[in-house]
Backbone as numpy.savetxt, mean C-alpha at the origin, in Angstrom:
# Nx Ny Nz CAx CAy CAz Cx Cy Cz
25.56 6.70 -3.75 24.47 7.30 -3.01 23.28 6.33 -3.00
22.64 6.22 -1.84 21.51 5.30 -1.72 20.28 5.88 -2.40
19.53 4.99 -3.02 18.27 5.40 -3.63 17.23 5.53 -2.53
16.52 6.62 -2.49 15.47 6.80 -1.49 14.13 6.86 -2.19
13.14 6.30 -1.55 11.80 6.28 -2.09 10.99 7.37 -1.41
10.19 8.04 -2.16 9.35 9.08 -1.61 8.40 8.48 -0.56
8.21 9.21 0.52 7.29 8.74 1.54 5.85 9.03 1.16
5.66 9.88 0.17 4.32 10.19 -0.30 3.73 8.98 -1.02
2.50 8.70 -0.72 1.79 7.56 -1.30 0.77 8.10 -2.29
0.86 7.66 -3.54 -0.08 8.13 -4.56 -1.34 7.27 -4.56
-2.37 7.78 -5.20 -3.60 6.99 -5.33 -3.35 5.70 -6.10
-2.47 5.79 -7.09 -2.13 4.59 -7.87 -1.45 3.55 -6.99
-0.57 4.00 -6.10 0.09 3.09 -5.16 -0.95 2.40 -4.28
-1.86 3.18 -3.75 -2.89 2.62 -2.86 -3.76 1.63 -3.62
-4.13 1.97 -4.84 -4.96 1.07 -5.65 -4.23 -0.25 -5.92
-2.97 -0.17 -6.30 -2.18 -1.38 -6.55 -2.04 -2.21 -5.28
-1.80 -1.54 -4.16 -1.66 -2.24 -2.88 -2.97 -2.92 -2.48
-4.09 -2.25 -2.72 -5.39 -2.85 -2.42 -5.66 -4.07 -3.30
-5.34 -3.98 -4.57 -5.53 -5.12 -5.47 -4.62 -6.29 -5.07
-3.39 -5.96 -4.68 -2.45 -6.98 -4.20 -3.02 -7.67 -2.95
-3.49 -6.85 -2.00 -4.02 -7.40 -0.75 -5.28 -8.22 -1.00
-6.10 -7.78 -1.92 -7.31 -8.53 -2.26 -6.97 -9.92 -2.77
-5.92 -10.02 -3.56 -5.52 -11.30 -4.14 -4.62 -12.14 -3.23
-3.77 -11.47 -2.42 -2.71 -12.22 -1.75 -2.62 -12.07 -0.24
-3.25 -11.06 0.34 -3.09 -10.82 1.78 -4.38 -10.28 2.38
-5.32 -11.18 2.55 -6.63 -10.79 3.08 -6.55 -10.12 4.45
-5.70 -10.61 5.38 -5.60 -9.92 6.68 -5.15 -8.46 6.54
-4.24 -8.18 5.63 -3.80 -6.79 5.42 -4.95 -5.95 4.86
-5.71 -6.52 3.95 -6.86 -5.82 3.38 -7.90 -5.52 4.46
-8.19 -6.51 5.30 -9.19 -6.32 6.35 -8.72 -5.32 7.40
-7.42 -5.32 7.72 -6.88 -4.35 8.67 -7.00 -2.93 8.11
-6.69 -2.77 6.83 -6.82 -1.46 6.18 -8.28 -1.02 6.19
-9.15 -1.90 5.82 -10.58 -1.59 5.77 -11.10 -1.18 7.15
-10.71 -1.94 8.18 -11.17 -1.63 9.54 -10.68 -0.25 9.98
-9.43 0.05 9.69 -8.88 1.35 10.08 -9.59 2.49 9.36
-9.81 2.32 8.08 -10.42 3.39 7.27 -11.89 3.58 7.64
-12.60 2.51 7.85 -14.04 2.62 8.10 -14.39 2.88 9.56
-13.43 2.72 10.47 -13.73 2.95 11.88 -13.56 4.42 12.26
-12.95 5.19 11.38 -12.70 6.59 11.68 -12.95 7.44 10.44
-13.48 8.60 10.65 -13.71 9.50 9.53 -12.54 10.46 9.35
-11.50 10.27 10.14 -10.33 11.14 10.08 -9.51 10.90 8.82
-9.17 11.98 8.14 -8.33 11.90 6.94 -6.94 11.39 7.30
-6.44 11.78 8.47 -5.12 11.34 8.92 -5.10 9.83 9.13
-6.17 9.28 9.69 -6.25 7.83 9.90 -6.23 7.10 8.57
-6.96 7.62 7.59 -6.98 6.99 6.27 -5.60 7.04 5.63
-4.94 8.18 5.70 -3.61 8.31 5.11 -2.62 7.36 5.78
-2.72 7.22 7.09 -1.82 6.29 7.81 -2.08 4.85 7.39
-3.35 4.48 7.26 -3.71 3.12 6.84 -3.23 2.87 5.41
-3.40 3.86 4.53 -2.92 3.73 3.15 -1.41 3.55 3.13
-0.70 4.36 3.90 0.76 4.30 3.93 1.24 2.93 4.44
0.59 2.42 5.48 0.97 1.11 6.03 0.73 -0.01 5.01
-0.40 0.04 4.32 -0.70 -0.99 3.32 0.29 -0.92 2.16
0.58 0.27 1.69 1.53 0.43 0.58 2.91 -0.04 1.00
3.30 0.21 2.24 4.60 -0.26 2.73 4.66 -1.79 2.71
3.58 -2.45 3.14 3.54 -3.92 3.10 3.63 -4.42 1.66
2.89 -3.79 0.78 2.88 -4.18 -0.63 4.27 -4.02 -1.24
4.90 -2.89 -1.00 6.23 -2.66 -1.55 7.24 -3.66 -1.02
7.14 -3.99 0.25 8.09 -4.93 0.86 7.92 -6.35 0.32
6.74 -6.70 -0.10 6.46 -8.07 -0.55 6.44 -8.26 -2.05
6.59 -7.18 -2.80 6.63 -7.31 -4.26 7.87 -8.09 -4.66
7.79 -8.85 -5.75 8.96 -9.60 -6.22 10.16 -8.71 -6.52
9.92 -7.51 -7.05 11.04 -6.62 -7.38 11.46 -5.78 -6.18
10.68 -5.79 -5.12 10.97 -5.20 -3.82 11.84 -3.95 -3.84
11.23 -2.85 -4.22 11.93 -1.58 -4.15 12.34 -0.99 -5.48
12.31 -1.74 -6.53 12.64 -1.22 -7.85 11.35 -0.89 -8.57
11.42 0.04 -9.48 10.21 0.35 -10.26 9.81 -0.89 -11.03
8.55 -1.23 -10.97 8.10 -2.43 -11.64 7.73 -2.14 -13.09
7.91 -3.15 -13.90 7.50 -3.05 -15.30 5.98 -3.21 -15.37
5.36 -2.66 -16.39 3.91 -2.83 -16.53 3.52 -4.30 -16.62
2.38 -4.60 -16.07 1.89 -5.98 -16.14 1.45 -6.33 -17.54
1.53 -7.60 -17.84 1.09 -8.07 -19.16 -0.37 -8.42 -19.13
C-alpha cells in the first residue's frame, strides 16, 4: 500500500518551509509573501502556505519521509 501524506498543512510545516525558503529559495519566499500580503483572504493565505510547504517537501533531502530532528 502506498504511503499517503496528509494534505493538511500544520503551522510547524509552514514555519519550517518559511525558514527553508529564507535560507535557500528567496523567490519562493517572496512569492509566498506577495500572495499573503496582497489579500486579506484566509483562503489565499492557506493556498500560499500549502504551495510553499509542497515546494519545501519536494526539495528536502529526505523528500517525503519524516525527517529526523536537526542537530
